[in-house]
PLY file of the C-alpha trace (Angstrom):
ply
format ascii 1.0
element vertex 193
property float x
property float y
property float z
element edge 192
property int vertex1
property int vertex2
end_header
-4.85 -16.36 -3.43
-7.26 -14.98 -0.54
-9.17 -12.05 -1.22
-12.57 -11.69 -1.80
-13.49 -9.19 -4.71
-16.74 -7.30 -3.79
-19.88 -8.23 -6.47
-20.97 -4.64 -8.36
-24.61 -5.78 -7.02
-23.45 -5.24 -3.39
-22.70 -1.05 -4.04
-25.90 1.06 -3.63
-24.42 4.04 -2.82
-21.82 6.47 -4.78
-19.97 6.18 -1.20
-18.88 2.68 -1.74
-17.49 3.15 -5.61
-14.12 4.48 -5.40
-11.81 4.45 -8.81
-8.94 2.38 -8.70
-5.83 5.13 -10.01
-3.63 3.74 -12.78
-0.66 5.29 -13.85
-0.26 6.48 -17.39
1.30 2.75 -18.24
-1.77 1.15 -16.56
0.10 0.04 -13.45
-1.15 1.23 -10.04
0.25 4.13 -8.62
0.36 2.67 -5.06
-0.42 -0.88 -4.21
-0.22 0.07 0.08
-1.54 1.88 -0.02
-3.10 0.53 -2.65
-4.03 4.17 -4.86
-8.39 5.10 -5.17
-10.02 8.50 -5.27
-13.45 8.58 -3.73
-16.40 8.88 -7.01
-16.49 12.60 -6.50
-12.81 13.02 -7.36
-12.52 10.87 -10.38
-15.79 12.06 -11.32
-13.91 15.78 -11.47
-10.16 14.16 -12.92
-12.86 12.29 -16.10
-14.70 16.14 -16.49
-11.01 17.90 -16.63
-9.91 15.08 -18.96
-6.83 14.24 -16.61
-8.34 10.35 -16.89
-9.07 8.23 -19.46
-12.29 5.42 -17.86
-10.87 2.14 -18.23
-13.86 0.56 -16.64
-17.10 1.65 -15.23
-19.61 0.36 -12.13
-23.04 -0.85 -12.28
-23.89 2.69 -10.49
-24.76 6.10 -12.01
-24.82 9.70 -10.65
-27.85 11.95 -11.62
-27.90 16.16 -11.86
-31.07 16.99 -13.37
-30.16 16.55 -17.02
-27.82 14.34 -17.24
-26.84 11.24 -15.87
-22.95 9.32 -15.41
-21.61 5.98 -14.30
-18.81 5.87 -11.85
-15.73 5.06 -12.84
-14.08 1.72 -11.10
-10.22 1.95 -12.86
-9.60 4.47 -14.59
-5.61 5.40 -15.78
-3.93 9.19 -16.17
-2.90 10.38 -19.13
0.11 12.14 -18.32
2.31 9.43 -16.39
3.75 10.64 -12.94
6.86 9.27 -11.94
7.63 7.29 -9.44
10.47 8.35 -6.61
13.40 5.64 -7.09
13.12 5.40 -2.96
10.22 6.39 -0.91
10.38 8.81 2.02
11.23 7.86 5.93
8.01 7.13 7.51
6.95 4.74 10.46
4.45 2.69 8.23
7.36 3.24 5.14
9.53 1.46 7.62
6.46 -1.11 8.96
5.99 -2.17 5.27
9.78 -2.79 4.35
9.88 -5.33 7.57
6.28 -6.46 6.53
4.39 -5.55 9.65
6.68 -8.24 11.51
8.84 -7.60 14.87
12.40 -7.98 13.41
12.91 -10.00 16.41
10.79 -12.15 17.16
8.36 -12.40 14.41
5.42 -11.10 16.41
3.21 -8.95 14.43
1.35 -7.32 17.24
2.08 -4.27 19.56
4.56 -2.86 16.46
7.12 0.14 17.77
10.71 0.92 16.32
13.87 0.07 17.31
17.69 1.24 16.95
19.76 -1.20 16.31
22.87 0.66 17.25
21.70 2.90 20.39
21.56 6.60 20.16
23.68 7.00 22.79
26.30 5.04 21.02
26.37 7.06 18.08
22.91 5.37 16.40
21.21 7.67 13.97
17.60 7.82 13.28
18.10 6.26 8.93
16.45 3.71 7.17
19.84 1.93 7.69
19.85 1.59 11.88
16.23 1.58 12.52
14.30 -1.46 12.31
10.19 -2.61 13.56
10.25 -4.26 16.76
7.64 -5.08 18.62
7.20 -3.72 22.10
7.94 -6.53 24.44
11.64 -7.12 22.33
12.24 -3.18 22.17
12.34 -2.60 25.78
14.39 -6.29 26.41
16.81 -4.97 23.82
16.36 -1.45 25.63
19.91 0.44 24.81
22.44 -2.03 24.74
23.39 -3.46 21.12
22.56 -6.73 19.13
25.09 -8.57 20.35
25.08 -6.60 24.50
21.63 -7.53 24.55
22.23 -11.16 22.41
19.12 -10.00 19.58
19.70 -9.93 16.28
17.12 -8.08 13.61
16.26 -11.24 11.28
16.85 -9.02 8.55
19.71 -6.30 8.62
18.04 -2.75 8.29
18.61 -1.40 5.12
17.37 1.38 2.63
14.82 -0.24 0.54
13.35 1.42 -3.03
9.81 2.31 -4.28
9.16 -0.91 -6.42
10.71 -3.16 -3.06
7.70 -1.43 -0.43
4.94 -1.66 -3.32
6.30 -5.67 -3.70
5.57 -5.48 -0.02
2.24 -4.17 0.07
0.45 -6.33 -2.87
0.94 -8.97 0.85
-1.63 -6.66 2.58
-4.64 -5.99 0.24
-7.48 -3.61 1.42
-10.57 -4.43 2.89
-12.23 -3.66 -0.24
-11.73 -5.29 -4.07
-14.06 -4.40 -6.25
-13.72 -6.94 -9.17
-13.03 -4.46 -12.38
-9.77 -4.04 -10.46
-8.60 -7.75 -10.29
-6.60 -7.81 -14.46
-4.57 -4.32 -12.75
-3.52 -5.57 -9.57
-3.24 -9.32 -9.70
-2.06 -9.18 -13.44
1.10 -12.01 -12.24
-0.59 -14.08 -9.92
-1.85 -18.12 -11.54
-5.15 -18.03 -12.99
-6.39 -20.94 -12.45
-5.31 -24.48 -12.22
-6.12 -27.80 -13.55
0 1
1 2
2 3
3 4
4 5
5 6
6 7
7 8
8 9
9 10
10 11
11 12
12 13
13 14
14 15
15 16
16 17
17 18
18 19
19 20
20 21
21 22
22 23
23 24
24 25
25 26
26 27
27 28
28 29
29 30
30 31
31 32
32 33
33 34
34 35
35 36
36 37
37 38
38 39
39 40
40 41
41 42
42 43
43 44
44 45
45 46
46 47
47 48
48 49
49 50
50 51
51 52
52 53
53 54
54 55
55 56
56 57
57 58
58 59
59 60
60 61
61 62
62 63
63 64
64 65
65 66
66 67
67 68
68 69
69 70
70 71
71 72
72 73
73 74
74 75
75 76
76 77
77 78
78 79
79 80
80 81
81 82
82 83
83 84
84 85
85 86
86 87
87 88
88 89
89 90
90 91
91 92
92 93
93 94
94 95
95 96
96 97
97 98
98 99
99 100
100 101
101 102
102 103
103 104
104 105
105 106
106 107
107 108
108 109
109 110
110 111
111 112
112 113
113 114
114 115
115 116
116 117
117 118
118 119
119 120
120 121
121 122
122 123
123 124
124 125
125 126
126 127
127 128
128 129
129 130
130 131
131 132
132 133
133 134
134 135
135 136
136 137
137 138
138 139
139 140
140 141
141 142
142 143
143 144
144 145
145 146
146 147
147 148
148 149
149 150
150 151
151 152
152 153
153 154
154 155
155 156
156 157
157 158
158 159
159 160
160 161
161 162
162 163
163 164
164 165
165 166
166 167
167 168
168 169
169 170
170 171
171 172
172 173
173 174
174 175
175 176
176 177
177 178
178 179
179 180
180 181
181 182
182 183
183 184
184 185
185 186
186 187
187 188
188 189
189 190
190 191
191 192
């Protein structure tokens, strides 16, 4: 799959030990950005009995009287209902479009474009904004797709939170602990014969 999992031996400081946060159904709260908490927030949630520890690091922290292993995977004890539709933000727009210009396919220098220009009544909404690289945005200018001869590969639409989570799985974070593997990629082929 192309994802490198960090070995636990490489973890030296507690700051290098984030906890993957699962909902009460043992699915990540979010894939992109991946739902992780720093070690302090995770331990606080453990002591407040808000989460269950699913897996731990080999790393521990110490107080004068106590030693506590840091959790690597935690699950909320109360289910948090996810919204059906995500907020309309620049990040979510780019994620919907897989961080790719919808005119030329480039992945650099991204911005957004009003498919129907505002001067013609085009709104700033999921159904009229698409990801564009700066050169394509400049080339299209304030024209319609027909006038510019530039049509988006996928017409803008309002995505569901499920779609954004699925898209987010294609962009793994830089850091993944081996104990997270079963919760993030449970539906990929495990081995080939």
